[in-house]
C-alpha positions as CSV (number, residue, x, y, z in Angstrom):
1,M,142.3,113.8,82.3
2,H,143.3,113.6,85.7
3,D,144.8,110.2,86.5
4,P,144.0,108.9,90.1
5,E,146.5,106.2,90.0
6,Y,149.3,108.8,89.4
7,S,148.1,110.6,92.5
8,V,148.2,107.5,94.5
9,R,151.6,106.4,93.3
10,Q,152.9,109.9,94.0
11,L,151.8,109.6,97.5
12,Q,153.2,106.2,98.0
13,M,156.3,106.8,96.1
14,G,156.9,110.3,96.0
15,R,159.3,112.4,98.1
16,I,158.8,115.9,100.0
17,R,161.7,118.3,100.4
18,L,161.9,119.9,103.8
19,G,164.2,122.9,104.2
20,K,166.7,124.1,101.5
21,R,167.7,121.8,98.6
22,T,171.3,121.7,100.5
23,D,169.8,120.3,103.8
24,N,169.2,116.9,101.9
25,R,166.0,116.2,104.0
26,N,163.5,114.6,101.5
27,P,161.8,111.6,103.1
28,L,159.0,109.8,101.4
29,I,155.7,111.5,101.6
30,K,154.1,108.5,103.2
31,E,156.8,108.6,105.9
32,F,156.3,112.3,106.5
33,V,152.5,112.3,106.5
34,P,150.5,109.5,108.0
35,L,148.1,108.2,105.0
36,T,145.0,106.1,105.3
37,P,145.3,103.0,102.9
38,L,143.2,103.5,99.7
39,E,141.0,100.6,100.7
40,N,139.7,102.5,103.8
41,I,138.7,105.5,101.6
42,E,134.9,105.6,100.3
43,F,134.2,108.0,97.5
44,G,130.6,109.4,97.2
45,A,128.7,112.1,95.2
46,W,125.4,113.8,95.5
47,D,122.9,115.0,92.7
48,L,119.5,116.3,92.1
49,F,119.0,113.7,89.6
50,E,118.8,110.0,90.3
51,D,120.4,108.9,87.3
52,N,123.1,106.3,87.7
53,C,126.6,106.8,86.3
54,Y,125.7,105.1,82.9
55,Q,122.9,106.9,82.4
56,F,124.4,110.2,83.3
57,L,127.4,109.6,81.2
58,K,125.3,108.6,78.2
59,K,122.7,111.4,78.5
60,N,125.2,114.2,78.9
61,H,127.7,112.7,76.4
62,V,130.6,112.9,78.8
63,I,132.2,109.7,77.3
64,F,131.8,109.6,73.3
65,G,131.6,106.4,71.1
66,D,131.2,103.0,72.5
67,L,133.3,103.2,75.4
68,V,130.3,104.1,77.8
69,D,128.6,100.9,76.7
70,Q,131.8,99.1,77.3
71,L,131.8,100.4,80.9
72,R,128.0,100.0,81.6
73,E,128.6,96.7,83.5
74,D,130.8,98.2,85.8
75,I,129.4,101.8,86.3
76,E,125.5,100.9,86.2
77,D,125.5,100.5,89.9
78,I,127.1,103.7,90.9
79,K,124.2,105.9,92.1
80,P,124.5,109.3,93.7
81,I,123.3,110.3,97.0
82,S,120.1,112.5,96.6
83,G,120.9,116.0,96.6
84,K,117.5,116.7,98.1
85,V,119.1,116.1,101.6
86,F,120.3,119.7,101.5
87,D,116.6,120.8,101.5
88,L,116.6,119.8,105.3
89,L,119.4,122.1,105.9
90,T,117.4,125.3,104.8
């Protein structure tokens, strides 16, 4: 599974090599590319179905065992944007 925290750490602490290895030019990624703080980023998703995240995970057996029930309180309020909005574009 993809670990988003790893990606964030890599962007914040990782380095990028510029030129040849012998050029010794390897600034931090965050110094080379202007990055917006993570708290300024909003994530969203759309779906044709109106199930919240908990219902989707439970119905489609994405997370097995009782883990999905342990996460219920945190994920039940996550709802997709209606995919029906794309009907307006056709």
